[in-house]
C-alpha positions in Angstrom: 111.7 79.5 130.7 111.3 76.1 129.0 110.4 74.9 125.5 108.3 71.8 125.1 106.2 70.0 122.4 102.5 69.8 123.1 100.4 66.7 123.2 97.2 67.0 121.2 94.7 67.7 124.1 97.0 70.3 125.6 96.3 72.6 122.7 92.9 73.3 124.1 94.2 75.3 127.0 97.6 76.5 125.7 98.2 77.3 122.0 94.6 77.6 120.8 93.6 80.3 123.3 96.9 82.2 122.5 96.2 82.0 118.8 92.6 83.1 119.3 93.8 86.2 121.1 96.3 87.0 118.4 94.0 86.4 115.3 90.4 86.5 116.4 87.7 88.7 118.1 88.7 89.1 121.7 87.8 88.4 124.5 86.6 85.0 123.1 83.3 83.5 124.0 83.3 80.7 126.5 81.8 78.4 123.9 84.9 78.9 121.8 86.7 76.3 123.9 84.3 73.6 122.7 84.8 74.7 119.1 88.6 74.3 119.6 87.9 70.7 120.6 86.3 70.1 117.2 89.6 71.3 115.5 91.8 68.8 117.3 91.6 66.0 114.7 92.7 68.4 112.0 95.8 69.3 114.0 96.6 65.8 115.0 99.9 65.6 113.0 101.1 69.1 113.6 104.2 69.8 115.6 103.4 72.5 118.2 106.0 74.0 120.4 105.4 76.4 123.3 107.6 78.5 125.6 106.4 78.4 129.2 107.3 80.9 132.0 106.2 80.0 135.5 103.7 77.6 134.1 102.1 80.1 131.7 102.3 79.7 128.0 104.3 82.7 126.7 104.4 81.9 123.0 103.5 79.1 120.6 104.3 78.0 117.0 103.2 75.1 114.9 104.3 73.3 111.7 102.0 71.4 109.4 103.8 68.6 107.5 102.9 69.4 103.9 104.2 68.9 100.4 105.1 71.6 97.8 106.0 71.6 94.2 109.4 73.4 93.5 109.9 73.7 89.8 108.3 70.3 89.2 109.7 68.4 92.2 107.2 67.6 94.9 109.1 67.9 98.2 108.3 67.8 102.0 107.4 71.3 103.2 106.8 72.6 106.7 103.9 75.0 106.8 104.5 77.3 109.7 101.3 78.6 111.4 99.9 79.6 114.7 102.8 81.9 115.7 101.5 83.8 118.7 102.9 85.5 121.8 101.2 86.4 125.1 100.8 90.2 125.1 103.0 90.5 128.3 105.7 88.4 126.7 106.1 90.1 123.4 109.4 91.5 122.0 111.5 89.2 124.2 112.8 86.8 121.5 110.4 83.9 122.2 109.2 83.5 118.6 112.8 83.5 117.3 113.7 80.8 119.8 110.7 78.7 118.9 111.2 79.1 115.1 114.8 78.1 115.3 113.9 74.9 117.2 110.8 74.1 115.1 112.6 74.5 111.8 115.6 72.5 113.2 113.3 69.6 114.0 111.3 69.8 110.7 114.6 69.9 108.7 116.0 67.0 110.6 112.8 65.0 109.7 113.4 65.7 105.9 111.4 68.9 105.2 113.4 70.7 102.6 111.1 73.7 102.2 109.0 75.8 104.5 106.3 78.4 103.9 104.1 80.7 106.0 101.7 83.7 106.0 103.6 86.4 107.9 102.3 88.9 110.5 105.1 91.1 109.2 107.2 90.2 106.2 110.3 92.0 107.3 110.4 89.9 110.5 110.5 86.6 108.5 112.9 87.9 105.9 115.5 87.8 108.7 114.7 84.1 108.9 115.5 83.7 105.2 111.9 83.8 103.9 111.1 85.6 100.7 107.7 86.8 99.4 105.5 84.8 97.0 102.7 86.2 94.9 99.4 86.7 96.6 96.3 85.2 95.0 94.0 87.7 93.2 90.3 88.3 93.8 88.2 88.9 90.7 84.7 90.4 91.1 82.3 90.6 88.1 78.6 90.3 87.2 77.3 86.9 86.0 75.5 88.8 83.2 78.9 89.6 81.6 79.5 85.8 81.3 76.4 85.5 79.0 78.5 84.8 75.8 79.8 81.6 77.4 76.2 80.2 77.5 76.4 79.9 73.7 79.8 78.2 73.7 80.0 74.4 72.8 82.6 73.1 75.3 84.0 69.6 75.5 83.2 67.4 78.5 80.7 67.9 81.2 80.2 69.7 84.5 79.5 67.9 87.8 77.8 69.8 90.6 77.6 68.4 94.2 78.2 69.2 97.8 81.9 69.1 98.6 81.3 66.4 101.2 80.0 64.1 98.5 82.7 65.1 95.9 85.6 65.4 98.3 87.5 62.4 96.8 87.2 63.9 93.4 88.4 67.3 94.7 91.3 65.8 96.6 92.5 63.8 93.6 92.4 66.9 91.4 94.4 69.0 93.9 97.0 66.1 94.0 97.3 66.5 90.3 97.8 70.2 90.6 100.5 69.5 93.2 102.4 67.4 90.6 101.9 70.0 87.8 102.0 73.5 89.3 105.1 75.3 90.6 104.7 76.5 94.1 101.5 74.5 94.7 101.2 73.1 98.3 98.8 70.5 99.6 97.7 69.7 103.2 98.3 66.2 104.7 95.2 64.0 104.8 94.4 64.7 108.5 94.1 68.5 107.7 92.5 68.3 104.2 89.5 66.2 105.4 88.2 69.3 107.3 86.8 70.5 104.0 84.8 67.3 103.6 83.6 67.2 107.2 82.5 70.9 107.3 80.6 70.3 104.0 79.9 74.0 103.8 80.7 74.5 100.1 79.4 73.4 96.7 81.8 71.8 94.4 81.8 72.2 90.6 84.2 70.0 88.5 84.9 70.0 84.8 85.3 66.5 83.6 86.5 65.4 80.1 86.9 61.8 79.0 86.4 60.7 82.5 89.2 62.9 83.9 88.8 66.0 86.1 90.4 68.9 84.4 89.1 71.8 86.5 87.4 72.4 89.9 86.2 75.2 92.2 84.4 75.3 95.5 81.9 78.0 96.4 79.0 79.3 98.5 76.2 81.8 98.0 75.7 84.4 100.8 72.1 85.3 99.9 69.6 85.7 97.1 70.6 88.8 95.1 74.0 88.7 96.9 77.4 87.2 96.0 78.5 83.8 94.7 81.8 83.5 96.7 84.1 81.1 95.0 87.4 79.8 96.4 90.4 79.2 94.2 89.5 78.5 90.6 91.6 75.5 89.5 91.6 74.9 85.7 94.0 72.8 83.7 93.3 74.6 80.4 91.1 77.3 78.9 88.3 74.9 78.1 88.1 73.8 81.7 88.1 77.4 82.9 85.4 78.3 80.4 83.3 75.3 81.6 83.4 76.5 85.2 82.6 80.1 84.3 79.8 78.9 82.1 78.3 77.2 85.1 78.6 80.5 87.1 76.8 82.4 84.2 73.7 80.3 84.9 73.3 82.2 88.2 72.5 85.5 86.5 69.0 85.7 88.1 70.2 84.5 91.5 73.2 86.6 92.4 74.3 90.2 91.7 78.0 89.4 91.6 80.6 86.7 91.5 83.8 86.8 93.5 86.5 84.2 92.7 90.1 83.7 93.9 92.7 83.3 91.2 96.4 82.5 90.8 98.7 85.5 90.0 99.1 84.4 86.4 95.4 84.5 85.6 94.2 87.5 83.5 90.4 87.8 83.8 90.3 91.0 81.9 91.2 88.9 78.8 88.6 86.1 79.4 85.8 87.8 77.4 85.0 91.0 75.5 83.0 93.5 77.6 83.7 91.7 80.9 83.7 94.4 83.5 85.9 93.0 86.3 87.6 94.3 89.4 90.9 92.4 90.1 92.6 93.0 93.4 95.5 91.6 95.4 95.5 93.4 98.7 98.5 93.2 101.0 98.2 95.0 104.3 99.7 94.8 107.8 98.2 93.4 109.9 95.5 91.2 108.5 96.1 90.5 104.8 99.6 89.2 104.0 101.2 87.6 100.9 102.8 84.2 101.6 106.5 83.7 102.1 108.7 80.6 101.6 112.3 79.5 101.8 114.7 76.6 101.2 115.6 74.6 104.3 118.1 72.4 102.6 120.1 72.5 99.4 118.9 69.0 98.7 115.8 70.7 97.4 117.8 71.9 94.4 119.4 68.6 93.4 118.4 67.1 90.1 116.3 70.1 89.0 116.0 70.4 85.2 117.9 73.6 84.2 119.6 75.2 81.3 123.4 75.1 81.1 124.3 77.6 83.8 127.3 77.2 86.1 128.0 79.5 89.1 129.4 79.4 92.6 127.4 80.8 95.5 128.6 81.7 98.9 125.7 81.5 101.4 125.9 83.8 104.4 124.1 84.7 107.5 121.8 81.7 107.9 121.4 78.9 110.3 120.4 76.2 107.8 122.1 77.2 104.5 125.8 78.0 104.6 129.1 77.5 102.8 130.3 77.9 99.3 128.8 75.7 96.6 129.0 75.1 92.9 125.6 75.1 91.1 126.3 73.1 88.0 123.7 72.8 85.3 126.0 71.9 82.4 124.3 68.4 82.0 120.8 69.9 82.0 120.2 68.7 85.5 121.3 70.8 88.5 124.1 69.4 90.7 125.0 71.1 94.0 128.7 70.4 94.5 131.5 71.4 96.8 133.0 74.7 95.7 136.4 73.1 95.1 134.9 71.3 92.2 135.1 74.5 90.2 138.4 75.6 88.8 139.5 78.6 90.7 138.7 81.8 88.9 136.9 80.2 85.9 133.4 80.2 87.2 131.4 83.4 88.1 130.5 83.7 91.7 127.8 85.4 93.8 127.3 86.0 97.5 123.7 85.3 98.7 121.6 85.3 101.8 119.2 82.4 102.2 116.4 84.7 101.2 118.3 85.6 98.1 118.8 82.0 97.1 115.2 81.1 98.0 114.0 84.0 95.8 115.9 82.6 92.8 114.8 79.0 93.5 111.1 80.0 93.7 111.5 82.2 90.7 110.1 85.4 92.3 113.1 87.7 91.8 115.7 88.2 89.1 119.3 88.1 90.2 119.6 91.9 89.7 116.5 92.3 92.0 118.2 90.1 94.6 121.1 92.6 94.7 118.8 95.6 94.7 116.9 94.2 97.6 120.1 93.7 99.6 119.7 89.9 99.6 123.1 89.3 98.0 126.0 90.5 95.9 125.5 89.3 92.3 128.0 90.4 89.6 126.8 90.7 86.0 128.5 87.4 84.9 127.0 85.5 87.9 123.6 87.0 87.2 123.6 85.7 83.7 124.4 82.2 84.9 121.8 82.3 87.7 119.1 83.3 85.1 119.8 80.2 83.1 119.7 78.0 86.2 116.7 79.8 87.8 114.4 81.4 85.2 111.6 83.6 86.5 108.5 81.7 87.5 105.2 82.4 89.3 104.6 80.1 92.2 101.0 79.5 93.3 100.9 78.4 96.9 97.2 77.6 97.0 97.0 76.2 100.5 95.9 78.8 103.1 97.1 78.0 106.7 
């Protein structure tokens, strides 16, 4: 057995077929190989590792070099994808070995965070990952948006093919990256795939020359469904402008389906809006994302309230030791534990998944204890709540 990093062209005959078997209709058509070739430019900067046994690819894993917002700080993030194992080589530890090496390498290159969409959440929890909210899907009739057609809204709406409006779209997602906790963005080599496929319409809300909302969509058929991707809106006016545009399709489509962050409440958008909202998580096939810290440097200089606590990190390859989390100045410092006067600072014992859950804001300290991700006494829990108040991360990128 040996582990090696793939050159770009090698993916055509190694990792891509393995991923196709794991995640697509199988056996794949012969023409699929040529389709793989078209994907190569959008994987150019990925790091792909494989395990080989007797010259046969036994398992593969890739990392996309991305960026993610963690409580206002935009940090390098490794998006793990393409985790697949040959059916005759499964349950032999190959994925564990590859993930260890992949994350070692990405961490050494400065990636402080990592995220993925798991095939099984409990498997990745053992690697320190913790669940993030899954986006919601809202389905409703365009007829129920009729009241918005009478609304006088500021700004204008621009409608174009995404290929033509890509730079506008990309610039707005970069703004969302700076402003939204948990938001992740692809590197340029991956993001341009949306432009090159050009298989979506793009609607943007523009106010005073500035884009304040955007959504891409397609229509499956006359009398069918307007299928919108993630609705990105900086404020209620921007959201209303995008929905007003959808309302104009009342005589063209029967329904509208739109993807939403977990903090959107479409049932409150309008009176008499009949809407079905769903976040479906199943195994296999429909998973909620997961993420974790790869380095404590990700926490440094975060704006916090005046909490102060020691944390002992246990059971992890990348986060270990006992540290003082000091927010007494309003900015978080991660210090050696001996900086705290013995016995005067509350302490907690956390797994990496437990600390990651607090940093991303998805679990309360008491929930961390209930889930078995740490031991958090009452006094330590109070300090941790001040340092890491609850928040709803929105990953956005789907990989």
